N, C-alpha and C positions, 0 to 999 in steps of 0.2 A: 109801374112799368108800362110803357106805351104798348098799344095793341100792335101785334105782329102783323105786318102788311096792312097798315092802316091807310087812310085815304092819300096822304102825302107820298108815302112810299109806293103805293099802287100807281100813282100818276106817272112816276118815272121808272117803273119796274121794267118795262120793255126796253127802255133806253139803257138801263144799267146792264142788262143782259143781252144787248144787241149782238155781241160777239159769240154768244153761245150758238153752236151749230145744230139747231133743232132738226134741220132737214137730215143731216147725217145721223142724228140719234134715231129718227123715225125710220131711216133705212135699215139701221141696225135692228130695231124692234121687228121690222118685217122679216129680216133674216132669222131672227130668234123664233118668230112665229113658224116659219117654214121648217126650221131645224128641229124644234122641240115640241111643237103642238102635235097631238095625236089626231087632231081633225082640223079642217080648214078654219082659220080664225076669221070670223065675220063681225063679232060684237066685242067692243072694248069699253071697259070702265076705267076712267082716268081719276084715281083718288089723289087729291092735292093738285088739281089741274092748273092752278094759278091763273094766268091770263089766256090759257088755252092754246098755247103754241104747239104742243104735241097733239092735242085733240084736233085742232084745225087741220094740221097736215095729214093726219090719218083719215079724217073724214073726207078730205079732198081725194084721197086714194081709194075711197069707196067703202071704208069701214063705217059701221054704225057705232057711233061713240057717244058716251054720256060722261060728263065731267062733274066732279064734286070738289068743293073747296070751302073752307071756313070763312074766307074773306069775301064779303059782298062787293067790296071795292074792286078786287081783282076779278070777280065774276062779271061785274058790270062791263069791264073792258073786254073780257072774252065774249060776252054776248054781242057787243057791238061789232067786234071783228067778224064773228060768225055771220051776222046780218049783212055786213058789207060784202062778205065773200059768198053770200047766198048759201051757206052750209047749214044743214039742219042738225044742230046739236043740242041736246038738253043739258043745261048747266043748272046744278042744284047747290044751294048753300047748305052746308052740313059739316059735322065733325066726323073725320075719317074713322074715328074709333067707334062711333055709334050709328053711322048711317045704315039705313035698311030701305032700299028701293023696291024690294019685292021683285027683283029681276035677277036672272043669272046670265053670265057673260062667258065668252070663250077665253078672255084674257082680262086681267086687271093690272093696271100699271100704277107704280108709286114712284114717280120720277123726281129728280132734283132734290134728293135726300129727304123726301116726305117721310119715310119710315123713321129716319133719324130725328125728325122733329118730335117724335114720341119718346120722351126722355126717360120716363119710369118703366119698369118692367111690365107693370099692369097695362100701361098705355101701348107699349109695343105689342103685347098680346091681344089687346082689344082691337087695334088697328089690323093685325094679321087675321084675326078671326072675322072682322068685318069684310075683308078681302075674300076670305074663304067662303062666307055664305052668299057671296055674290058671283061665285064661280060654279060653272057646270063641272060634273065629275071629269077628271083629267084636264081641267082648265089650267092656264098658266098664270102665275104671278111673276111679274118682272119689276124689280126695284133697284135703283142705284143708291148706294150708301157710302159713307165715309169708312175707310178701312183702318182699324185700329193700329196694326203695325206701322202703317205709313204716317198716320197722325202723330204717333209717339216719336217717330224718327224725324219727321220734318218740322213739327211743331207749328202752331199758328203764329203769324207775324203781324206787324203793322203795315197797312196799305193805304195809298191814296189813289183815287181814280177821278179823272176829270173827263166829262163828256160834253161836247159842243153840238148843239142842234139849233141852227138858225141863230136867233138872238138869245137863245136859252143856254144856260150852262148848268150842268149837274156836277156837283162836287160831293164825293162820298169818301169818308175815312172809315177805316175798319181796324179793329184790334181784337185779338182773341186770347182767351185764357182757358186752361185745361183744368177739369176736375177729374183727376185720375181714378178715384175710387169709383165714381159714378159713370165714367166713360162719356163725359160730356165736354164739348167744346162750345163755349159761349162767345159769340161774336157781337161786339158792340159796334153798331153802325151810327154814324152821324152824317145826315145828308142835307145839302143846301141846294135849293132850286133857285137860280138867279136869272133875271132878265136884265141883260147889261150888267150894271153894278148893283142893281136892286135885288135884294133877297125877297123873293115872293113867297117862299115856303121853307120851313126848316123842321127836321124831325130827327129824333133819336130812337133807335129800336135795339133790343137785345135779342138775338136769335140763338137759342140753345139747340145744339145738334149733337145727338148721340153717335158715337162711332162704335163699330161692331168688330168683334173678332170672329174667325170662322166657326169654331165649335159652339160658341155662344149663339151665333145666327142660326146654325143648324138646329140647335135645341129649341129656340123660339119657334122656327118653322115647324118642327115635328109636333110640338105641343099644339100648335094651331091647325094641324091637319094637312100639312104640306110635306113634300120630299124635295130637298134641294138637288137640282139637276147639274147646275154649273155656277161657279163663282169666278168670274173673269174680270180683267181690267176694264175700265170705262173711261173713254169710249173704245179703247183697244181691247175688244172683248176676247181676243185670241190670246192676250198676254196673261200669264199666271200672276196673280196678285203677289206683291212683295212690298218692300219698304218704300218703293218709289210710286206706288199706285194709291194715291189719296182716295180716288174714287173707283169703286168697283161695282159691278152689276151682278145681282143675284137672279137666277131663273129657277123657279120652283113649280112643281105640279101639285095640284090638289089631289089628295089621296082619297 
């Protein structure tokens, strides 16, 4: 199996997700900070920060942000963007299940289904416990996840996406399959990076993402030292989750 978010995928990551509204998501994060935090949020740990798009926007708003990701290829892009924008963000390479920075934060983020990338029960617990040990008492954990009832209702399909950027074209096909017993959706990506008609890079990756059901998620959080405050639609956080909300956001407080 290819490395997830390897160098070829990393080079086109921001192009592939250019339509993702990171600014609106960070606006939502700030609203959640104001509504649910017991004290003013100043320090933020972004677990699974990818190319730093949430971290960069929050740092630009004055938050002290630290990012962690397993992919050095993605982190290299994040560091370059931070340097260009003259933002002081510490980006660390590490496994979100094992990382221990020796720091405590006001809020920990696990955005873009990072928690769902932990497919086994032990992995989910390890990632949540890593988040807990980096939180001050009453600190917030915020994570967006795939919502089980919606995944089972809508089912993954086959998709093709084409992105043009100057003389470059990115073509990505994706197909998904469900493992109902293990609550996992595995997405097979095939990406071609072309300059004109010439293929300059090609890669296949399989991304396994766990989907969660409400009581299951509550139990994982409770065992890891959290209390679930709110489970809402994402990005429409005021919407109650249902079979139409593939993505939901969980807000939990460290007990």
